[in-house]
Every structure is written in structure tokens, then in C-alpha cells.
PQR file with spaces between the fields and no chain letter, atoms N, CA, C, O and H, PARSE charges and radii, in Angstrom:
ATOM       1  N    UNK     1     -27.157   -0.247   10.557 -0.4000 1.5000
ATOM       2  CA   UNK     1     -27.330    1.284   10.502 -0.0000 2.0000
ATOM       3  C    UNK     1     -27.271    1.965   11.832  0.5500 1.7000
ATOM       4  O    UNK     1     -27.404    1.388   12.911 -0.5500 1.4000
ATOM       5  N    UNK     2     -27.081    3.117   11.678 -0.4000 1.5000
ATOM       6  CA   UNK     2     -26.462    4.006   13.015 -0.0000 2.0000
ATOM       7  C    UNK     2     -27.741    4.279   13.724  0.5500 1.7000
ATOM       8  O    UNK     2     -28.781    4.575   13.136 -0.5500 1.4000
ATOM       9  H    UNK     2     -26.973    3.586   10.801  0.4000 1.0000
ATOM      10  N    UNK     3     -27.613    4.162   15.079 -0.4000 1.5000
ATOM      11  CA   UNK     3     -28.753    4.215   16.086 -0.0000 2.0000
ATOM      12  C    UNK     3     -28.953    6.301   16.356  0.5500 1.7000
ATOM      13  O    UNK     3     -27.984    7.015   16.611 -0.5500 1.4000
ATOM      14  H    UNK     3     -26.768    3.921   15.557  0.4000 1.0000
ATOM      15  N    UNK     4     -30.123    6.728   16.235 -0.4000 1.5000
ATOM      16  CA   UNK     4     -29.754    8.028   16.601 -0.0000 2.0000
ATOM      17  C    UNK     4     -30.588    8.511   17.648  0.5500 1.7000
ATOM      18  O    UNK     4     -31.642    7.925   17.893 -0.5500 1.4000
ATOM      19  H    UNK     4     -30.910    6.148   16.029  0.4000 1.0000
ATOM      20  N    UNK     5     -30.284    9.370   18.200 -0.4000 1.5000
ATOM      21  CA   UNK     5     -30.308   10.186   19.458 -0.0000 2.0000
ATOM      22  C    UNK     5     -30.576   11.118   19.579  0.5500 1.7000
ATOM      23  O    UNK     5     -29.617   11.800   19.218 -0.5500 1.4000
ATOM      24  H    UNK     5     -29.428    9.846   18.001  0.4000 1.0000
ATOM      25  N    UNK     6     -31.906   12.154   20.115 -0.4000 1.5000
ATOM      26  CA   UNK     6     -31.878   13.472   20.184 -0.0000 2.0000
ATOM      27  C    UNK     6     -32.697   13.955   18.937  0.5500 1.7000
ATOM      28  O    UNK     6     -33.551   13.258   18.390 -0.5500 1.4000
ATOM      29  H    UNK     6     -32.685   11.600   20.409  0.4000 1.0000
ATOM      30  N    UNK     7     -32.324   15.313   18.515 -0.4000 1.5000
ATOM      31  CA   UNK     7     -32.849   15.485   17.271 -0.0000 2.0000
ATOM      32  C    UNK     7     -32.326   15.448   16.365  0.5500 1.7000
ATOM      33  O    UNK     7     -31.096   15.393   16.394 -0.5500 1.4000
ATOM      34  H    UNK     7     -31.630   15.879   18.959  0.4000 1.0000
ATOM      35  N    UNK     8     -33.031   15.463   15.138 -0.4000 1.5000
ATOM      36  CA   UNK     8     -32.037   14.692   13.904 -0.0000 2.0000
ATOM      37  C    UNK     8     -31.350   16.490   12.952  0.5500 1.7000
ATOM      38  O    UNK     8     -30.378   16.599   12.205 -0.5500 1.4000
ATOM      39  H    UNK     8     -34.030   15.508   15.115  0.4000 1.0000
ATOM      40  N    UNK     9     -32.037   17.254   13.271 -0.4000 1.5000
ATOM      41  CA   UNK     9     -31.715   18.464   12.536 -0.0000 2.0000
ATOM      42  C    UNK     9     -30.872   19.460   13.766  0.5500 1.7000
ATOM      43  O    UNK     9     -31.074   19.520   14.979 -0.5500 1.4000
ATOM      44  H    UNK     9     -32.827   17.165   13.878  0.4000 1.0000
ATOM      45  N    UNK    10     -29.946   20.126   12.970 -0.4000 1.5000
ATOM      46  CA   UNK    10     -28.979   21.079   13.751 -0.0000 2.0000
ATOM      47  C    UNK    10     -29.822   22.480   14.006  0.5500 1.7000
ATOM      48  O    UNK    10     -30.775   22.869   13.331 -0.5500 1.4000
ATOM      49  H    UNK    10     -29.782   20.077   11.985  0.4000 1.0000
ATOM      50  N    UNK    11     -29.385   22.967   14.852 -0.4000 1.5000
ATOM      51  CA   UNK    11     -30.463   24.264   15.271 -0.0000 2.0000
ATOM      52  C    UNK    11     -30.039   25.245   14.093  0.5500 1.7000
ATOM      53  O    UNK    11     -29.049   25.107   13.376 -0.5500 1.4000
ATOM      54  H    UNK    11     -28.611   22.650   15.401  0.4000 1.0000
ATOM      55  N    UNK    12     -30.979   26.257   14.036 -0.4000 1.5000
ATOM      56  CA   UNK    12     -30.665   27.069   12.906 -0.0000 2.0000
ATOM      57  C    UNK    12     -29.286   27.874   12.629  0.5500 1.7000
ATOM      58  O    UNK    12     -28.921   28.705   13.461 -0.5500 1.4000
ATOM      59  H    UNK    12     -31.784   26.369   14.619  0.4000 1.0000
ATOM      60  N    UNK    13     -28.505   27.628   11.445 -0.4000 1.5000
ATOM      61  CA   UNK    13     -27.042   28.454   11.610 -0.0000 2.0000
ATOM      62  C    UNK    13     -26.251   27.423   11.953  0.5500 1.7000
ATOM      63  O    UNK    13     -25.076   27.784   11.881 -0.5500 1.4000
ATOM      64  H    UNK    13     -28.801   26.953   10.769  0.4000 1.0000
ATOM      65  N    UNK    14     -26.359   26.306   12.292 -0.4000 1.5000
ATOM      66  CA   UNK    14     -25.106   25.414   12.743 -0.0000 2.0000
ATOM      67  C    UNK    14     -25.254   24.122   11.815  0.5500 1.7000
ATOM      68  O    UNK    14     -26.112   23.240   11.854 -0.5500 1.4000
ATOM      69  H    UNK    14     -27.313   26.012   12.350  0.4000 1.0000
ATOM      70  N    UNK    15     -24.225   24.271   11.023 -0.4000 1.5000
ATOM      71  CA   UNK    15     -23.983   22.952   10.293 -0.0000 2.0000
ATOM      72  C    UNK    15     -23.910   21.654   11.053  0.5500 1.7000
ATOM      73  O    UNK    15     -23.859   21.576   12.280 -0.5500 1.4000
ATOM      74  H    UNK    15     -23.529   24.987   10.991  0.4000 1.0000
ATOM      75  N    UNK    16     -23.911   20.572   10.150 -0.4000 1.5000
ATOM      76  CA   UNK    16     -23.696   19.195   10.938 -0.0000 2.0000
ATOM      77  C    UNK    16     -22.229   18.939   10.967  0.5500 1.7000
ATOM      78  O    UNK    16     -21.725   18.470    9.947 -0.5500 1.4000
ATOM      79  H    UNK    16     -23.953   20.636    9.153  0.4000 1.0000
ATOM      80  N    UNK    17     -21.599   19.144   11.834 -0.4000 1.5000
ATOM      81  CA   UNK    17     -20.386   18.587   12.374 -0.0000 2.0000
ATOM      82  C    UNK    17     -20.068   17.527   13.080  0.5500 1.7000
ATOM      83  O    UNK    17     -20.127   17.560   14.309 -0.5500 1.4000
ATOM      84  H    UNK    17     -22.009   19.525   12.663  0.4000 1.0000
ATOM      85  N    UNK    18     -19.744   16.604   12.507 -0.4000 1.5000
ATOM      86  CA   UNK    18     -19.180   15.135   12.747 -0.0000 2.0000
ATOM      87  C    UNK    18     -17.826   14.946   13.293  0.5500 1.7000
ATOM      88  O    UNK    18     -16.806   15.388   12.764 -0.5500 1.4000
ATOM      89  H    UNK    18     -19.696   16.577   11.509  0.4000 1.0000
ATOM      90  N    UNK    19     -17.888   14.111   14.623 -0.4000 1.5000
ATOM      91  CA   UNK    19     -16.427   14.102   14.915 -0.0000 2.0000
ATOM      92  C    UNK    19     -16.486   12.451   15.487  0.5500 1.7000
ATOM      93  O    UNK    19     -17.537   11.852   15.716 -0.5500 1.4000
ATOM      94  H    UNK    19     -18.717   13.752   15.053  0.4000 1.0000
ATOM      95  N    UNK    20     -15.072   11.868   15.659 -0.4000 1.5000
ATOM      96  CA   UNK    20     -15.410   10.645   16.489 -0.0000 2.0000
ATOM      97  C    UNK    20     -14.422   10.487   17.671  0.5500 1.7000
ATOM      98  O    UNK    20     -13.261   10.895   17.670 -0.5500 1.4000
ATOM      99  H    UNK    20     -14.218   12.354   15.473  0.4000 1.0000
ATOM     100  N    UNK    21     -15.099    9.783   18.760 -0.4000 1.5000
ATOM     101  CA   UNK    21     -13.928   10.239   19.956 -0.0000 2.0000
ATOM     102  C    UNK    21     -13.893    8.459   20.280  0.5500 1.7000
ATOM     103  O    UNK    21     -14.689    7.565   19.994 -0.5500 1.4000
ATOM     104  H    UNK    21     -16.042    9.451   18.761  0.4000 1.0000
ATOM     105  N    UNK    22     -12.953    8.462   20.796 -0.4000 1.5000
ATOM     106  CA   UNK    22     -12.612    6.943   21.444 -0.0000 2.0000
ATOM     107  C    UNK    22     -13.169    6.942   22.979  0.5500 1.7000
ATOM     108  O    UNK    22     -13.280    7.956   23.668 -0.5500 1.4000
ATOM     109  H    UNK    22     -12.306    9.189   21.027  0.4000 1.0000
ATOM     110  N    UNK    23     -13.462    5.761   23.339 -0.4000 1.5000
ATOM     111  CA   UNK    23     -14.060    5.528   24.798 -0.0000 2.0000
ATOM     112  C    UNK    23     -13.536    4.010   24.631  0.5500 1.7000
ATOM     113  O    UNK    23     -14.096    3.222   23.869 -0.5500 1.4000
ATOM     114  H    UNK    23     -13.372    4.937   22.779  0.4000 1.0000
ATOM     115  N    UNK    24     -12.418    3.675   25.407 -0.4000 1.5000
ATOM     116  CA   UNK    24     -11.986    2.894   25.907 -0.0000 2.0000
ATOM     117  C    UNK    24     -11.557    1.864   24.514  0.5500 1.7000
ATOM     118  O    UNK    24     -10.595    2.345   23.915 -0.5500 1.4000
ATOM     119  H    UNK    24     -11.963    4.316   26.026  0.4000 1.0000
ATOM     120  N    UNK    25     -11.998    0.760   23.989 -0.4000 1.5000
ATOM     121  CA   UNK    25     -11.407    0.292   22.994 -0.0000 2.0000
ATOM     122  C    UNK    25     -12.690    0.305   21.797  0.5500 1.7000
ATOM     123  O    UNK    25     -12.796   -0.564   20.932 -0.5500 1.4000
ATOM     124  H    UNK    25     -12.779    0.369   24.476  0.4000 1.0000
ATOM     125  N    UNK    26     -13.435    1.244   21.921 -0.4000 1.5000
ATOM     126  CA   UNK    26     -14.697    1.192   20.807 -0.0000 2.0000
ATOM     127  C    UNK    26     -14.388    3.077   20.612  0.5500 1.7000
ATOM     128  O    UNK    26     -13.957    3.925   21.393 -0.5500 1.4000
ATOM     129  H    UNK    26     -13.349    1.950   22.624  0.4000 1.0000
ATOM     130  N    UNK    27     -14.861    3.127   19.178 -0.4000 1.5000
ATOM     131  CA   UNK    27     -15.004    4.758   18.728 -0.0000 2.0000
ATOM     132  C    UNK    27     -16.361    5.090   18.434  0.5500 1.7000
ATOM     133  O    UNK    27     -17.058    4.235   17.887 -0.5500 1.4000
ATOM     134  H    UNK    27     -15.211    2.438   18.544  0.4000 1.0000
ATOM     135  N    UNK    28     -16.861    6.263   18.732 -0.4000 1.5000
ATOM     136  CA   UNK    28     -18.605    6.507   18.541 -0.0000 2.0000
ATOM     137  C    UNK    28     -18.080    8.015   17.704  0.5500 1.7000
ATOM     138  O    UNK    28     -17.134    8.783   17.877 -0.5500 1.4000
ATOM     139  H    UNK    28     -16.295    6.957   19.176  0.4000 1.0000
ATOM     140  N    UNK    29     -19.215    7.962   16.751 -0.4000 1.5000
ATOM     141  CA   UNK    29     -19.192    9.416   15.922 -0.0000 2.0000
ATOM     142  C    UNK    29     -20.364    9.854   16.212  0.5500 1.7000
ATOM     143  O    UNK    29     -21.441    9.262   16.157 -0.5500 1.4000
ATOM     144  H    UNK    29     -19.983    7.338   16.611  0.4000 1.0000
ATOM     145  N    UNK    30     -20.106   10.998   16.548 -0.4000 1.5000
ATOM     146  CA   UNK    30     -21.172   12.308   17.142 -0.0000 2.0000
ATOM     147  C    UNK    30     -21.344   13.188   16.132  0.5500 1.7000
ATOM     148  O    UNK    30     -20.512   13.339   15.237 -0.5500 1.4000
ATOM     149  H    UNK    30     -19.231   11.479   16.593  0.4000 1.0000
ATOM     150  N    UNK    31     -22.638   13.937   16.232 -0.4000 1.5000
ATOM     151  CA   UNK    31     -22.817   15.149   15.425 -0.0000 2.0000
ATOM     152  C    UNK    31     -23.226   16.568   16.120  0.5500 1.7000
ATOM     153  O    UNK    31     -23.786   16.368   17.198 -0.5500 1.4000
ATOM     154  H    UNK    31     -23.313   13.814   16.959  0.4000 1.0000
ATOM     155  N    UNK    32     -23.161   17.235   15.959 -0.4000 1.5000
ATOM     156  CA   UNK    32     -23.353   18.848   16.727 -0.0000 2.0000
ATOM     157  C    UNK    32     -25.114   18.689   16.820  0.5500 1.7000
ATOM     158  O    UNK    32     -25.803   19.299   17.637 -0.5500 1.4000
ATOM     159  H    UNK    32     -22.706   17.397   15.084  0.4000 1.0000
ATOM     160  N    UNK    33     -25.506   17.969   16.046 -0.4000 1.5000
ATOM     161  CA   UNK    33     -26.962   18.346   16.309 -0.0000 2.0000
ATOM     162  C    UNK    33     -27.612   17.228   17.302  0.5500 1.7000
ATOM     163  O    UNK    33     -28.832   17.076   17.367 -0.5500 1.4000
ATOM     164  H    UNK    33     -24.946   17.474   15.382  0.4000 1.0000
ATOM     165  N    UNK    34     -26.963   16.686   17.842 -0.4000 1.5000
ATOM     166  CA   UNK    34     -27.248   15.544   18.908 -0.0000 2.0000
ATOM     167  C    UNK    34     -27.448   14.279   18.465  0.5500 1.7000
ATOM     168  O    UNK    34     -28.043   13.593   19.296 -0.5500 1.4000
ATOM     169  H    UNK    34     -25.972   16.809   17.789  0.4000 1.0000
ATOM     170  N    UNK    35     -27.235   13.855   17.700 -0.4000 1.5000
ATOM     171  CA   UNK    35     -27.175   12.526   16.655 -0.0000 2.0000
ATOM     172  C    UNK    35     -25.909   11.845   17.328  0.5500 1.7000
ATOM     173  O    UNK    35     -24.982   12.604   17.611 -0.5500 1.4000
ATOM     174  H    UNK    35     -26.751   14.412   17.025  0.4000 1.0000
ATOM     175  N    UNK    36     -25.746   10.251   17.667 -0.4000 1.5000
ATOM     176  CA   UNK    36     -25.123    9.716   18.240 -0.0000 2.0000
ATOM     177  C    UNK    36     -25.350    8.582   17.427  0.5500 1.7000
ATOM     178  O    UNK    36     -26.440    8.245   16.963 -0.5500 1.4000
ATOM     179  H    UNK    36     -26.500    9.635   17.438  0.4000 1.0000
ATOM     180  N    UNK    37     -23.806    7.771   17.216 -0.4000 1.5000
ATOM     181  CA   UNK    37     -23.749    6.596   16.180 -0.0000 2.0000
ATOM     182  C    UNK    37     -23.417    5.443   17.157  0.5500 1.7000
ATOM     183  O    UNK    37     -22.998    5.744   18.275 -0.5500 1.4000
ATOM     184  H    UNK    37     -22.922    8.044   17.593  0.4000 1.0000
ATOM     185  N    UNK    38     -23.561    4.249   16.842 -0.4000 1.5000
ATOM     186  CA   UNK    38     -23.371    3.055   17.862 -0.0000 2.0000
ATOM     187  C    UNK    38     -21.797    2.890   18.164  0.5500 1.7000
ATOM     188  O    UNK    38     -21.053    3.470   17.373 -0.5500 1.4000
ATOM     189  H    UNK    38     -23.901    4.005   15.934  0.4000 1.0000
ATOM     190  N    UNK    39     -21.335    2.327   18.981 -0.4000 1.5000
ATOM     191  CA   UNK    39     -20.034    2.545   19.747 -0.0000 2.0000
ATOM     192  C    UNK    39     -19.225    1.315   18.695  0.5500 1.7000
ATOM     193  O    UNK    39     -19.644    0.162   18.805 -0.5500 1.4000
ATOM     194  H    UNK    39     -21.939    1.855   19.624  0.4000 1.0000
ATOM     195  N    UNK    40     -18.335    1.530   17.918 -0.4000 1.5000
ATOM     196  CA   UNK    40     -17.578    0.413   17.013 -0.0000 2.0000
ATOM     197  C    UNK    40     -16.018    0.270   17.167  0.5500 1.7000
ATOM     198  O    UNK    40     -15.311    1.270   17.289 -0.5500 1.4000
ATOM     199  H    UNK    40     -17.996    2.466   17.829  0.4000 1.0000
ATOM     200  N    UNK    41     -15.464   -1.109   17.156 -0.4000 1.5000
ATOM     201  CA   UNK    41     -14.290   -1.205   17.348 -0.0000 2.0000
ATOM     202  C    UNK    41     -13.390   -0.859   16.427  0.5500 1.7000
ATOM     203  O    UNK    41     -12.198   -0.894   16.733 -0.5500 1.4000
ATOM     204  H    UNK    41     -16.039   -1.921   17.056  0.4000 1.0000
ATOM     205  N    UNK    42     -13.869   -0.390   14.891 -0.4000 1.5000
ATOM     206  CA   UNK    42     -13.280    0.041   14.048 -0.0000 2.0000
ATOM     207  C    UNK    42     -13.430    1.744   14.030  0.5500 1.7000
ATOM     208  O    UNK    42     -14.492    2.361   14.118 -0.5500 1.4000
ATOM     209  H    UNK    42     -14.837   -0.362   14.642  0.4000 1.0000
ATOM     210  N    UNK    43     -12.423    2.173   13.928 -0.4000 1.5000
ATOM     211  CA   UNK    43     -12.877    3.918   13.320 -0.0000 2.0000
ATOM     212  C    UNK    43     -13.145    4.038   12.314  0.5500 1.7000
ATOM     213  O    UNK    43     -13.914    4.939   11.978 -0.5500 1.4000
ATOM     214  H    UNK    43     -11.560    1.673   13.856  0.4000 1.0000
ATOM     215  N    UNK    44     -12.543    3.061   11.324 -0.4000 1.5000
ATOM     216  CA   UNK    44     -13.297    3.267    9.906 -0.0000 2.0000
ATOM     217  C    UNK    44     -14.797    3.228   10.043  0.5500 1.7000
ATOM     218  O    UNK    44     -15.483    4.185    9.686 -0.5500 1.4000
ATOM     219  H    UNK    44     -11.919    2.329   11.597  0.4000 1.0000
ATOM     220  N    UNK    45     -15.241    2.284   10.485 -0.4000 1.5000
ATOM     221  CA   UNK    45     -17.089    2.046   10.715 -0.0000 2.0000
ATOM     222  C    UNK    45     -17.445    3.315   10.893  0.5500 1.7000
ATOM     223  O    UNK    45     -18.165    3.956   10.129 -0.5500 1.4000
ATOM     224  H    UNK    45     -14.684    1.506   10.775  0.4000 1.0000
ATOM     225  N    UNK    46     -16.719    3.889   12.375 -0.4000 1.5000
ATOM     226  CA   UNK    46     -17.489    5.173   12.915 -0.0000 2.0000
ATOM     227  C    UNK    46     -17.625    6.246   12.092  0.5500 1.7000
ATOM     228  O    UNK    46     -18.606    6.983   11.993 -0.5500 1.4000
ATOM     229  H    UNK    46     -16.134    3.368   12.996  0.4000 1.0000
ATOM     230  N    UNK    47     -16.077    6.323   11.212 -0.4000 1.5000
ATOM     231  CA   UNK    47     -16.503    7.478   10.196 -0.0000 2.0000
ATOM     232  C    UNK    47     -17.267    7.163    9.296  0.5500 1.7000
ATOM     233  O    UNK    47     -17.916    8.181    9.054 -0.5500 1.4000
ATOM     234  H    UNK    47     -15.281    5.724   11.292  0.4000 1.0000
ATOM     235  N    UNK    48     -17.670    6.160    8.481 -0.4000 1.5000
ATOM     236  CA   UNK    48     -18.674    5.367    7.953 -0.0000 2.0000
ATOM     237  C    UNK    48     -19.916    5.871    8.012  0.5500 1.7000
ATOM     238  O    UNK    48     -20.685    6.321    7.161 -0.5500 1.4000
ATOM     239  H    UNK    48     -17.143    5.333    8.677  0.4000 1.0000
ATOM     240  N    UNK    49     -20.004    5.620    9.871 -0.4000 1.5000
ATOM     241  CA   UNK    49     -21.685    5.679   10.448 -0.0000 2.0000
ATOM     242  C    UNK    49     -21.829    7.155   10.251  0.5500 1.7000
ATOM     243  O    UNK    49     -22.908    7.509    9.774 -0.5500 1.4000
ATOM     244  H    UNK    49     -19.379    5.255   10.561  0.4000 1.0000
ATOM     245  N    UNK    50     -20.748    8.302   10.590 -0.4000 1.5000
ATOM     246  CA   UNK    50     -20.456    9.676   10.471 -0.0000 2.0000
ATOM     247  C    UNK    50     -21.071   10.031    8.900  0.5500 1.7000
ATOM     248  O    UNK    50     -22.043   10.779    8.802 -0.5500 1.4000
ATOM     249  H    UNK    50     -19.872    8.015   10.978  0.4000 1.0000
ATOM     250  N    UNK    51     -20.459    9.465    7.747 -0.4000 1.5000
ATOM     251  CA   UNK    51     -20.695   10.013    6.818 -0.0000 2.0000
ATOM     252  C    UNK    51     -22.007    9.462    6.262  0.5500 1.7000
ATOM     253  O    UNK    51     -22.497   10.069    5.310 -0.5500 1.4000
ATOM     254  H    UNK    51     -19.669    8.857    7.826  0.4000 1.0000
ATOM     255  N    UNK    52     -22.569    8.498    6.691 -0.4000 1.5000
ATOM     256  CA   UNK    52     -24.059    8.181    6.588 -0.0000 2.0000
ATOM     257  C    UNK    52     -25.649    9.042    6.973  0.5500 1.7000
ATOM     258  O    UNK    52     -26.810    9.146    6.579 -0.5500 1.4000
ATOM     259  H    UNK    52     -22.171    8.005    7.465  0.4000 1.0000
ATOM     260  N    UNK    53     -24.623    9.563    8.111 -0.4000 1.5000
ATOM     261  CA   UNK    53     -25.731   10.269    9.032 -0.0000 2.0000
ATOM     262  C    UNK    53     -25.542   11.537    7.853  0.5500 1.7000
ATOM     263  O    UNK    53     -26.489   11.627    7.071 -0.5500 1.4000
ATOM     264  H    UNK    53     -23.680    9.479    8.431  0.4000 1.0000
ATOM     265  N    UNK    54     -24.774   12.201    7.724 -0.4000 1.5000
ATOM     266  CA   UNK    54     -24.741   13.572    6.598 -0.0000 2.0000
ATOM     267  C    UNK    54     -25.179   13.216    5.640  0.5500 1.7000
ATOM     268  O    UNK    54     -26.340   13.588    5.471 -0.5500 1.4000
ATOM     269  H    UNK    54     -24.005   12.128    8.359  0.4000 1.0000
ATOM     270  N    UNK    55     -24.707   12.547    4.774 -0.4000 1.5000
ATOM     271  CA   UNK    55     -25.692   12.114    3.671 -0.0000 2.0000
ATOM     272  C    UNK    55     -27.139   11.730    3.798  0.5500 1.7000
ATOM     273  O    UNK    55     -27.799   11.638    2.762 -0.5500 1.4000
ATOM     274  H    UNK    55     -23.764   12.245    4.912  0.4000 1.0000
ATOM     275  N    UNK    56     -27.593   11.542    4.742 -0.4000 1.5000
ATOM     276  CA   UNK    56     -29.022   11.103    4.717 -0.0000 2.0000
ATOM     277  C    UNK    56     -29.812   12.690    5.056  0.5500 1.7000
ATOM     278  O    UNK    56     -31.038   12.731    5.165 -0.5500 1.4000
ATOM     279  H    UNK    56     -27.057   11.616    5.583  0.4000 1.0000
ATOM     280  N    UNK    57     -29.206   13.583    5.158 -0.4000 1.5000
ATOM     281  CA   UNK    57     -29.759   14.747    5.544 -0.0000 2.0000
ATOM     282  C    UNK    57     -30.246   15.445    4.152  0.5500 1.7000
ATOM     283  O    UNK    57     -30.801   16.543    4.174 -0.5500 1.4000
ATOM     284  H    UNK    57     -28.211   13.549    5.069  0.4000 1.0000
């Protein structure tokens, strides 16, 4: 399960927009609300973390 940091909800009027970023050999999913998933070796798993975050709202 993804680790959460920061606020869980986006600021008023802002959608939960998730992205993935490369950090060396790892990929991390992040959201505009401040949530950050764990570092993953597989991009597909980072995308799954992001989908789980937005689905859980």
C-alpha cells in the first residue's frame, strides 16, 4: 500500500492530478494534493499507486 505524506485532500477548486517522476532507477507517483507514493522500480507499479490514491478518495 502506498505511503502518504502531507495533506490527503486537494486545495479547494483543485483536482487530484497525479504524475510519475523518475529518480535514478526508481519511479515515484505524486499528486497535486501533496501525496507521494513509495519509490518503485517498475513504472507500472508507480502508476498503479497513483490510480489507487485517486480511487480511494
